[in-house]
Backbone bond lengths (Angstrom), bond angles and torsions (degrees), N, CA, C in turn:
res aa  C-N    CA-C-N  psi(-1)  N-CA   C-N-CA  omega(-1)  CA-C   N-CA-C  phi
1 M - - - 1.441 - - 1.511 109.53 -
2 E 1.321 116.79 142.08 1.449 122.21 -176.62 1.528 110.83 -84.74
3 N 1.350 116.58 137.22 1.466 121.29 175.32 1.494 108.55 -85.97
4 V 1.298 118.50 114.19 1.480 121.63 -179.93 1.513 111.32 -72.65
5 G 1.287 117.17 132.04 1.460 122.18 174.93 1.508 113.02 84.60
6 K 1.324 119.19 -3.11 1.490 121.72 -178.28 1.551 107.67 -108.81
7 K 1.354 116.30 126.93 1.437 121.08 178.15 1.472 111.17 -94.36
8 E 1.299 118.00 132.98 1.453 123.16 178.63 1.532 108.80 -129.68
9 N 1.323 115.80 141.50 1.438 119.26 175.25 1.539 107.83 -96.85
10 V 1.325 113.53 112.39 1.476 119.26 179.17 1.490 108.55 -111.70
11 V 1.305 118.36 123.00 1.452 123.58 179.94 1.522 109.41 -73.79
12 G 1.367 114.44 134.67 1.458 119.38 175.83 1.536 115.27 86.27
13 V 1.265 118.02 -1.99 1.483 120.73 177.57 1.501 109.20 -107.15
14 K 1.348 113.43 126.64 1.475 118.19 177.89 1.494 108.74 -105.13
15 K 1.345 113.57 141.26 1.474 119.19 172.89 1.509 108.43 -76.70
16 V 1.322 116.10 121.72 1.456 122.37 179.61 1.516 111.81 -97.74
17 K 1.342 114.78 124.91 1.471 118.21 175.24 1.541 109.75 -69.95
18 K 1.302 115.01 140.12 1.479 119.39 173.78 1.477 109.37 -73.80
19 K 1.306 116.84 130.66 1.456 122.91 177.57 1.527 106.55 -92.16
20 S 1.326 114.27 127.46 1.453 120.33 179.33 1.535 109.29 -70.22
21 I 1.315 111.78 133.09 1.519 116.29 178.64 1.514 110.70 -62.79
22 L 1.293 117.42 -24.41 1.478 121.11 -178.46 1.531 111.69 -63.33
23 K 1.356 117.51 -26.67 1.447 120.67 -178.30 1.526 111.70 -64.10
24 N 1.338 117.67 -19.66 1.468 120.23 173.59 1.546 113.31 -59.44
25 F 1.336 112.95 -25.34 1.474 120.05 -174.68 1.535 112.97 -102.55
26 Y 1.308 116.76 -2.45 1.473 121.09 -175.96 1.550 110.64 -78.03
27 P 1.314 115.91 129.18 1.517 117.46 171.32 1.499 110.35 -79.32
28 E 1.297 114.88 159.17 1.494 117.51 176.26 1.536 110.55 -73.06
29 Y 1.298 117.72 -36.94 1.470 124.80 178.25 1.507 108.05 -138.69
30 T 1.331 114.44 161.06 1.461 121.63 170.37 1.508 109.65 -132.68
31 F 1.331 116.83 145.40 1.470 122.16 177.28 1.523 107.08 -142.56
32 E 1.324 115.67 160.44 1.438 120.78 176.89 1.531 113.07 -61.52
33 K 1.322 114.97 -48.19 1.491 120.14 -179.64 1.510 110.04 -149.93
34 V 1.275 117.26 164.40 1.469 124.31 -177.64 1.530 109.97 -52.95
35 E 1.321 117.82 -45.68 1.448 122.01 -176.98 1.521 115.28 -59.02
36 D 1.356 113.39 -21.13 1.477 118.27 -178.89 1.498 114.83 -80.72
37 I 1.344 116.60 -9.31 1.462 120.66 -177.44 1.510 107.80 -76.81
38 P 1.328 118.89 115.12 1.471 119.99 -176.94 1.535 113.91 -77.91
39 Y 1.320 112.40 142.61 1.481 117.66 176.46 1.517 110.21 -55.08
40 E 1.340 117.31 -37.27 1.472 121.40 -177.81 1.521 110.52 -54.52
41 L 1.307 116.95 -41.44 1.487 119.46 -178.90 1.565 109.27 -68.94
42 L 1.319 115.93 -42.85 1.465 118.97 178.80 1.513 111.45 -61.45
43 N 1.351 115.43 -41.52 1.455 119.56 176.91 1.511 112.92 -63.98
44 K 1.330 116.95 -42.65 1.452 123.03 178.80 1.540 111.35 -61.09
45 L 1.345 115.42 -37.50 1.468 120.59 -180.00 1.535 111.99 -80.71
46 G 1.343 117.34 -10.16 1.446 121.06 179.95 1.504 113.88 74.23
47 I 1.344 117.04 30.91 1.479 122.68 -176.53 1.539 110.11 -72.81
48 K 1.329 115.96 131.89 1.464 122.63 177.11 1.520 112.57 -120.08
49 L 1.338 115.73 -17.73 1.476 120.65 176.97 1.523 109.95 -139.64
50 I 1.337 113.75 129.66 1.506 118.84 177.02 1.499 107.33 -115.30
51 L 1.356 115.49 125.03 1.443 123.70 173.25 1.578 105.12 -98.43
52 M 1.314 115.11 134.14 1.490 117.92 -176.54 1.542 108.95 -129.65
53 D 1.337 113.45 134.34 1.462 119.94 170.31 1.563 106.20 -68.17
54 M 1.318 118.05 160.75 1.405 120.44 -177.95 1.551 112.99 -105.16
55 D 1.351 117.12 -65.19 1.471 121.40 -176.56 1.511 112.13 -64.23
56 N 1.347 114.04 126.35 1.443 122.68 178.91 1.551 115.55 65.78
57 T 1.305 115.56 3.87 1.471 121.77 173.31 1.535 107.37 -110.43
58 L 1.305 116.70 -55.44 1.468 121.79 178.66 1.552 111.13 -97.30
59 I 1.311 116.48 -41.14 1.462 120.69 -177.78 1.525 111.46 -119.57
60 D 1.347 114.46 153.67 1.474 119.77 176.95 1.526 108.31 -88.44
61 S 1.319 116.79 -174.57 1.470 123.48 -175.65 1.514 112.18 -64.05
62 K 1.345 117.90 -17.89 1.451 120.82 177.91 1.523 112.51 -97.16
63 G 1.330 115.43 6.91 1.481 120.50 179.32 1.478 115.46 77.39
64 K 1.399 115.79 18.18 1.452 120.02 -178.18 1.548 109.90 -100.46
65 F 1.346 114.49 150.99 1.444 120.30 174.97 1.528 109.54 -128.44
66 S 1.298 118.86 161.29 1.489 121.04 -175.67 1.498 113.03 -84.36
67 K 1.287 114.93 159.10 1.482 121.78 174.63 1.495 110.14 -63.43
68 E 1.335 116.61 -34.50 1.446 123.57 -179.61 1.543 110.40 -65.23
69 L 1.332 116.13 -37.57 1.462 119.30 175.89 1.489 111.68 -63.08
70 R 1.310 115.01 -46.94 1.495 119.48 179.39 1.566 109.98 -57.86
71 K 1.341 115.98 -43.00 1.424 121.36 179.84 1.541 111.20 -64.10
72 W 1.342 115.38 -43.21 1.512 122.33 179.26 1.531 109.47 -62.03
73 I 1.309 116.51 -43.46 1.506 119.38 179.52 1.484 110.40 -64.19
74 K 1.361 117.21 -42.97 1.462 120.41 -178.49 1.577 109.98 -63.13
75 N 1.290 116.45 -40.66 1.462 121.90 179.69 1.527 111.42 -66.84
76 I 1.333 117.24 -43.21 1.482 121.83 -178.64 1.573 108.72 -66.86
77 K 1.324 116.38 -40.28 1.447 117.62 178.47 1.517 111.34 -66.75
78 A 1.337 116.47 -36.25 1.468 121.31 179.13 1.549 111.12 -63.82
79 K 1.303 116.18 -26.09 1.483 121.27 178.22 1.515 112.51 -82.12
80 G 1.346 115.10 -4.40 1.484 118.82 176.88 1.504 115.89 97.21
81 I 1.288 117.18 4.16 1.505 122.20 -179.66 1.528 106.85 -86.25
82 K 1.318 115.54 131.79 1.439 120.45 177.88 1.543 110.34 -84.93
83 L 1.335 116.22 146.35 1.477 121.83 -177.91 1.524 109.86 -125.19
84 Y 1.322 115.76 144.50 1.482 121.14 -177.21 1.511 108.68 -147.67
85 I 1.296 117.56 130.22 1.502 120.86 172.44 1.512 107.04 -82.88
86 V 1.318 116.79 128.93 1.487 123.64 175.38 1.514 104.96 -123.26
87 S 1.351 115.01 102.94 1.469 120.39 -173.92 1.482 112.83 -119.61
88 N 1.320 115.66 146.34 1.498 121.56 172.19 1.477 112.59 -82.63
89 S 1.316 117.56 -5.64 1.473 121.44 179.91 1.524 110.83 -55.40
90 I 1.363 113.22 142.18 1.503 117.97 178.45 1.510 107.83 -96.27
91 S 1.293 119.04 -0.87 1.472 122.44 -178.48 1.527 109.83 -98.43
92 E 1.338 116.60 96.09 1.454 120.69 178.46 1.560 110.53 -58.31
93 K 1.299 115.03 -36.39 1.458 121.04 -176.78 1.548 111.08 -57.15
94 T 1.345 116.51 -45.80 1.475 121.24 -178.80 1.497 110.42 -70.63
95 V 1.329 118.20 -45.11 1.470 120.91 -179.82 1.546 110.34 -63.28
96 K 1.287 115.02 -41.89 1.501 119.68 -178.49 1.535 109.63 -63.44
97 A 1.346 115.67 -40.72 1.460 119.52 -179.41 1.516 112.49 -62.89
98 V 1.332 116.64 -45.29 1.484 121.95 178.79 1.493 108.90 -65.93
99 S 1.322 118.70 -42.70 1.436 125.70 178.93 1.536 110.82 -54.96
100 K 1.336 112.61 -48.78 1.486 118.62 -177.67 1.507 110.47 -66.94
101 A 1.337 116.85 -41.96 1.449 120.31 -178.20 1.523 113.34 -64.17
102 L 1.369 115.55 -33.09 1.453 120.93 -179.50 1.505 113.89 -93.12
103 G 1.345 116.24 -11.56 1.449 120.77 178.19 1.534 114.22 73.94
104 V 1.359 115.61 36.64 1.437 120.61 177.32 1.536 111.36 -131.70
105 K 1.317 116.13 156.75 1.494 119.12 179.97 1.499 108.09 -76.96
106 Y 1.324 114.28 168.81 1.491 119.04 -178.14 1.523 112.31 -143.74
107 F 1.312 114.17 163.18 1.461 124.03 173.27 1.533 104.15 -143.85
108 Y 1.343 115.77 121.05 1.488 118.33 179.85 1.524 108.46 -110.76
109 K 1.317 116.12 172.42 1.469 123.51 -174.01 1.534 109.79 54.43
110 A 1.292 116.51 45.62 1.454 122.25 -173.59 1.535 113.50 -74.34
111 S 1.334 117.17 -18.78 1.473 121.00 178.32 1.528 112.98 60.56
112 K 1.321 118.41 32.31 1.451 120.62 175.78 1.544 108.73 -58.87
113 P 1.291 121.82 135.14 1.463 128.40 19.97 1.540 113.33 -93.87
114 S 1.297 119.00 11.97 1.455 119.66 174.07 1.540 110.80 -57.12
115 R 1.282 116.76 147.05 1.465 123.99 178.51 1.511 111.80 -76.18
116 K 1.321 116.38 -14.61 1.481 123.07 -172.31 1.543 110.17 -57.68
117 G 1.318 118.95 -51.76 1.463 122.52 -178.62 1.535 111.95 -62.76
118 F 1.329 116.59 -43.41 1.458 120.99 177.93 1.531 110.62 -59.68
119 R 1.318 115.18 -45.46 1.484 120.88 -179.41 1.517 111.56 -61.30
120 K 1.366 115.88 -45.33 1.476 118.80 -178.99 1.539 111.50 -60.16
121 V 1.344 116.55 -43.11 1.458 119.46 179.43 1.512 109.78 -67.14
122 C 1.313 117.57 -49.52 1.455 120.55 -175.44 1.488 113.62 -68.16
123 D 1.315 120.17 -18.82 1.470 122.38 176.39 1.567 107.87 -67.45
124 N 1.294 118.95 -20.57 1.491 121.91 176.44 1.521 112.35 -74.89
125 F 1.363 116.36 -12.03 1.462 121.73 -176.52 1.543 110.53 -129.35
126 P 1.338 115.25 65.59 1.532 117.02 -175.07 1.533 111.12 -66.12
127 E 1.285 117.96 -16.25 1.473 120.28 -178.87 1.507 112.96 -82.82
128 I 1.338 116.46 -8.14 1.475 120.69 -178.37 1.495 110.88 -104.69
129 N 1.340 116.40 126.39 1.489 121.84 -179.37 1.536 108.23 -78.98
130 K 1.329 115.59 158.63 1.469 121.20 178.99 1.519 111.00 -59.95
131 S 1.333 117.52 -32.73 1.473 119.46 -179.00 1.504 112.55 -69.61
132 E 1.340 117.19 -9.03 1.454 123.02 179.89 1.534 112.66 -105.27
133 I 1.384 115.45 12.09 1.442 120.38 -176.90 1.530 108.38 -116.29
134 L 1.356 115.92 141.20 1.411 123.03 -178.77 1.520 110.30 -126.96
135 M 1.316 117.55 137.72 1.464 121.60 172.23 1.524 109.15 -111.14
136 I 1.338 114.97 130.32 1.471 121.43 179.15 1.525 107.70 -117.74
137 G 1.319 116.97 129.55 1.484 120.46 179.98 1.522 112.01 -161.67
138 D 1.309 116.35 171.94 1.425 122.94 -178.11 1.518 114.99 -103.42
139 Q 1.356 116.32 -3.23 1.461 117.87 -176.63 1.517 110.54 -124.13
140 L 1.343 114.71 135.81 1.469 120.52 179.33 1.557 112.24 -70.86
141 F 1.310 117.37 -40.06 1.467 119.78 -173.09 1.516 116.11 -83.09
142 T 1.301 116.75 -6.32 1.479 121.00 175.21 1.511 109.30 -118.47
143 D 1.297 118.83 -64.39 1.455 123.02 -170.99 1.552 112.45 -72.47
144 V 1.334 116.02 -53.62 1.480 120.85 -176.86 1.523 108.91 -69.74
145 W 1.284 117.93 -53.91 1.497 121.42 -177.19 1.546 107.72 -60.54
146 G 1.314 118.95 -43.02 1.482 120.72 178.64 1.515 112.42 -60.00
147 G 1.380 114.56 -44.21 1.470 117.78 179.05 1.496 111.55 -66.75
148 N 1.341 115.75 -40.37 1.460 117.54 178.06 1.519 112.11 -65.41
149 R 1.300 118.35 -38.60 1.469 122.34 178.34 1.557 110.27 -63.77
150 F 1.306 116.40 -33.59 1.471 121.27 -178.55 1.563 108.95 -85.71
151 N 1.288 115.59 -2.87 1.480 121.76 176.78 1.512 113.13 67.30
152 I 1.334 114.88 42.57 1.459 119.58 173.91 1.534 109.28 -119.58
153 R 1.316 116.36 168.43 1.486 120.86 179.47 1.520 109.77 -70.65
154 T 1.327 116.61 151.70 1.447 121.62 -178.63 1.560 113.19 -134.65
155 I 1.320 113.95 142.94 1.465 120.59 172.98 1.519 106.50 -131.47
156 L 1.345 113.94 131.10 1.483 120.94 175.03 1.514 107.79 -99.27
157 V 1.340 116.26 135.93 1.468 121.23 174.17 1.526 107.91 -121.24
158 R 1.337 114.84 158.89 1.467 118.86 -178.55 1.565 107.47 -71.39
159 R 1.301 115.51 141.63 1.480 117.73 178.43 1.526 110.64 -64.39
160 L 1.327 116.37 146.85 1.456 121.97 -175.12 1.515 112.34 -73.48
161 N 1.342 116.81 -32.22 1.468 121.97 -175.86 1.499 110.57 -135.97
162 K 1.310 116.03 153.02 1.477 119.67 173.68 1.505 109.34 -80.55
163 R 1.308 118.31 -23.99 1.481 122.30 179.66 1.510 109.36 -72.68
164 E 1.346 115.39 118.77 1.464 121.08 -177.66 1.494 111.41 -141.55
165 I 1.330 116.52 169.16 1.420 119.11 174.08 1.546 109.35 -70.38
166 F 1.305 115.43 159.44 1.502 122.42 -172.33 1.553 110.84 -54.33
167 I 1.289 119.24 -50.05 1.473 119.74 -175.57 1.514 111.36 -61.92
168 S 1.337 119.24 -34.81 1.461 120.94 178.09 1.544 111.60 -68.35
169 R 1.355 117.20 -37.76 1.425 120.63 176.64 1.510 113.07 -65.03
170 I 1.305 117.62 -32.20 1.451 120.01 177.13 1.514 112.33 -67.31
171 K 1.332 116.26 -37.29 1.470 120.73 -176.95 1.487 114.67 -76.72
172 R 1.318 118.52 -21.77 1.456 120.50 -172.89 1.546 115.82 -59.55
173 P 1.351 119.46 -41.19 1.483 117.63 179.26 1.589 110.83 -63.33
174 F 1.296 117.69 -34.12 1.479 121.10 178.47 1.514 108.58 -70.26
175 E 1.347 117.67 -37.52 1.455 119.60 177.84 1.554 109.09 -64.57
176 R 1.296 118.91 -40.22 1.482 121.95 180.00 1.564 109.63 -59.84
177 L 1.309 117.07 -42.40 1.468 120.88 176.82 1.546 112.15 -59.04
178 I 1.302 115.34 -45.93 1.455 119.56 178.70 1.536 112.68 -65.20
179 L 1.360 113.81 -43.06 1.476 118.20 179.14 1.530 111.34 -64.81
180 N 1.332 118.95 -37.13 1.461 119.30 176.92 1.529 109.24 -60.39
181 H 1.283 116.94 -42.83 1.523 121.72 178.10 1.495 109.51 -64.53
182 Y 1.310 117.34 -43.45 1.490 122.49 -178.34 1.553 108.85 -62.22
183 Y 1.317 116.79 -47.11 1.484 118.92 -177.17 1.515 111.20 -67.73
184 K 1.290 117.91 -34.74 1.452 122.91 177.43 1.538 108.95 -61.47
185 K 1.337 116.18 -44.46 1.467 121.91 -178.83 1.513 112.72 -71.91
186 E 1.357 117.03 -33.29 1.435 123.36 -172.39 1.514 114.60 -104.31
187 E 1.373 116.69 15.19 1.483 118.56 -172.06 1.514 114.17 -64.62
188 N 1.285 118.62 -19.11 1.497 119.08 177.43 1.531 112.60 -92.78
189 N 1.317 118.35 -2.63 1.453 120.73 179.25 1.546 109.95 -88.36
190 Q 1.316 115.31 170.42 1.458 120.67 -177.55 1.515 114.27 -86.19
191 K 1.319 116.09 15.78 1.457 121.32 -177.19 1.526 111.53 -69.74
192 C 1.300 119.66 141.20 1.467 122.85 178.69 1.518 110.81 -89.02
193 R 1.298 117.92 142.24 1.484 121.31 177.97 1.528 110.49 -80.66
194 V 1.361 113.62 143.63 1.450 119.49 172.79 1.541 109.05 -111.15
């Protein structure tokens, strides 16, 4: 039993800081949109493979993406970084169409935040270490948490549309609570708010 208010010097015992469970959901960086992520940052981090969520990250609720996104993807690919869509969508037709239009490979039914989808994609790139992989997405509980669970870098972007499927709408208030805590802790860092 611990003696409250009494200090003792015990050899060999380290005081362990409690790790907040919320940190499991913290992204490493945040940006307004995918196109705002500078190549200079990716280069500095040594990124060789970028995994990207599709719905509300790359495309809006009408399945459209911006010209700026297409230009960003073309530029990143020209720099030698590999890109892959990792989507929880159950519609291969939709994911395949976006994949083809953007010129990147895809994996659907990824079951994020499960590590299964991340593992299946990354098995295609045995030469790339986890420290060289980045996950970009608009949701904390699927994209960021999944990336963190798989032990890769994560970037959170603002969702493209407010219109979402029911389950995503339910999660958003909880995400806001976590993000408020995150921004409070990270306010002195160079991270951008979403």
